[in-house]
C-alpha positions as CSV (number, residue, x, y, z in Angstrom):
1,M,0.3,0.1,-0.2
2,T,1.5,3.6,-0.8
3,K,1.4,5.7,2.0
4,N,1.8,8.5,0.9
5,W,-2.1,9.2,0.8
6,L,-2.1,8.3,4.0
7,A,0.5,10.9,5.2
8,D,-1.5,13.3,3.0
9,L,-4.5,12.3,5.1
10,D,-3.1,12.8,8.8
11,Q,-2.2,15.7,7.7
12,D,-5.8,17.1,7.0
13,T,-7.2,15.5,10.1
14,E,-6.1,18.1,12.2
15,N,-9.8,20.0,11.3
16,L,-11.5,16.8,12.8
17,D,-12.7,16.3,15.9
18,P,-11.6,13.7,18.3
19,K,-14.1,11.3,18.0
20,S,-14.1,11.6,14.2
21,R,-10.3,11.4,14.3
22,E,-10.6,8.2,17.0
23,V,-12.7,6.6,14.0
24,L,-10.9,7.7,11.0
25,Q,-7.7,6.2,12.8
26,R,-9.3,2.6,13.6
27,L,-10.6,2.6,10.1
28,L,-7.0,2.8,8.8
29,N,-5.4,0.4,11.3
30,Y,-8.6,-2.0,9.4
31,L,-7.2,-0.8,5.8
32,E,-3.9,-1.6,7.1
33,D,-5.1,-4.5,8.7
34,L,-6.4,-6.1,6.1
35,Y,-3.7,-5.0,3.1
36,S,-1.0,-7.1,5.0
37,Q,-3.4,-9.7,5.3
38,N,-3.9,-9.6,1.8
39,L,-0.2,-9.4,1.2
40,E,0.5,-12.7,3.0
41,L,-2.7,-14.6,1.6
42,K,-1.3,-13.7,-2.1
43,A,1.6,-15.7,-0.9
44,D,0.0,-18.1,0.8
45,N,-1.7,-19.0,-2.6
46,Q,1.3,-18.9,-4.8
47,R,2.4,-21.3,-2.6
48,L,-0.3,-23.8,-3.0
49,R,-0.6,-23.0,-6.4
50,D,3.6,-23.6,-7.0
51,E,2.7,-27.1,-4.6
52,I,-0.2,-28.3,-6.9
53,A,2.1,-27.8,-10.2
54,A,4.6,-29.5,-9.2
55,L,2.7,-32.6,-7.5
56,K,0.9,-32.4,-11.2
57,G,4.8,-32.7,-12.3
58,H,4.7,-29.4,-14.1
59,K,8.1,-28.1,-14.0
60,G,8.1,-24.5,-11.3
61,K,9.2,-20.9,-12.1
62,P,13.5,-21.4,-12.9
63,D,15.4,-19.9,-10.3
64,I,17.6,-17.5,-12.3
65,K,20.0,-15.8,-10.3
66,P,21.3,-12.6,-11.6
67,Q,25.4,-12.0,-12.9
68,A,25.7,-9.2,-10.8
69,K,29.1,-8.3,-13.5
70,L,26.7,-8.7,-16.5
71,I,24.5,-6.1,-14.6
72,Y,27.2,-4.4,-13.2
73,S,28.5,-4.0,-16.8
74,L,24.8,-3.0,-18.5
75,V,24.2,-0.1,-16.0
76,Q,28.3,1.1,-16.9
77,L,27.0,1.0,-20.4
78,I,23.2,2.8,-19.9
79,I,25.6,5.4,-18.1
80,A,28.2,6.1,-20.9
81,Q,25.6,6.2,-23.2
82,L,23.5,8.7,-21.4
83,S,26.7,11.4,-20.4
84,G,27.1,11.2,-23.5
85,F,23.6,11.8,-24.9
86,A,23.5,14.7,-22.3
87,L,26.8,16.9,-23.5
88,R,25.3,16.7,-27.5
């Protein structure tokens, strides 16, 4: 969940009466709990889907690890090209 709008909302609560502020805070806490639970359930769901696929004999997602030297080289190349582009 992006918390940017929550930060803006916190600043706007200064004008609320204490009862409304408390209700709003409870709702936001509840929303945050639901969001966390949703993330956990999505992860569990994916884990179960992967397990079912494995039991059916399907291959899982490949475990591809990044090659640090290749990534570093690509980043350096992109920086060099952007620097040359900015000079033109």
